[in-house]
C-alpha positions, 0 to 999 in steps of 0.5 A: 528422482534424488533432485526431488528428495534433495529439494524437499530436504532444503525445503524443509530445511529451510522452513523457519527462515521462511516463516520468519520472512513471511511474518516480516513481510506481513507486518511491513505490508499490513501496517504500512497499507493501515497507516497509508490508507489513514494518510491517502484518505485525509489527503484525498478528502481535503483534494476532493473539497478544495477542488474547482468543483468540490465544496470548498474550492481552493485553488491554493491548498489543492495546487499545493497538495496535486504537486506535492502527491506528483513529486512523491508518487515520482520517486522510484522506491528504492531511491526514496528508500534511500532519501529517506533514511535521515526521516527513518532513523529519527522516527524508528531510531535506525534505517534498516528492519522490518519496521524501519521500512514502513516508514518508506513503504507508508510516505511512498503509497500514501499519495498513490492511495489519495489519488485512488481514493480522490478518483472514487470519490470523483466517480460519485454522480454529481446529481447526489452531492447537490441533491444533498446540498439542496437539503442543506446537508453540511460539508462534513454530512456530504463528505461522510454521508453521500461520498464516503458510502457512494465510493466505499466499494471503489475504496475497497478495490483501492485499498486491495491494489495497494496492499498489493503494491506494497507487497512487492515494495516490501520484497524490494525493500528486502535488497537494502536491509528491510528483512522480509522475503525480499531479504531472504531472496537476496541474502540466500537465494541470489548471494549463495546461489540457492534457487530453491530459496528463490523458488519459494519467495517467489512461490509464497508472494505469488499465494500472498498477493492471490489470498489478497486480492480474492479478500478485496474482491470478496469484499468489494461483492459485499459492499457492492450489493 
């Protein structure tokens, strides 16, 4: 009983620290997902358009993007953060902190999102595209009035998955000065041997992932039907 009382007393004492860390994690995750989705969407459109079966095939452009995206995806995220320190410092003015970590989170996730959106576009029945072409539909209209509406439910699922991955990455970023729940777990839990901090950071991350997944599933069902 005494241990339980101590647990709740400690939990209340660390409330402000955890709330601040949660807000930092949400900032990193949501902003990075938004930016990475924008970049990934543009890359996916170029990939699907310049593919050999695309509406404007271009082997050189496709190959260049294909290799670049695969190269960026092959980097372990923790190494990518370190490699991008100079870029982050140039863009943000420093390479640590919540906003600084948005740079590697965006760059690290954009290629992943690009591949998933490209896959969503490729799932669209080719006969639908061919039918649009036969009516003289422009390339722009094929992309935004045919491919995008058909692939939109799958794109929502891809963005949801990416957001969940970024939440995990943001926690990892906390180990190298990124802030958020990862930093709390490291600085207060690991270095101070305080298991209660570890418990609450893990618990909050699990709840956060469940919330994002539920929202994503809800949006998918609405758009699908």
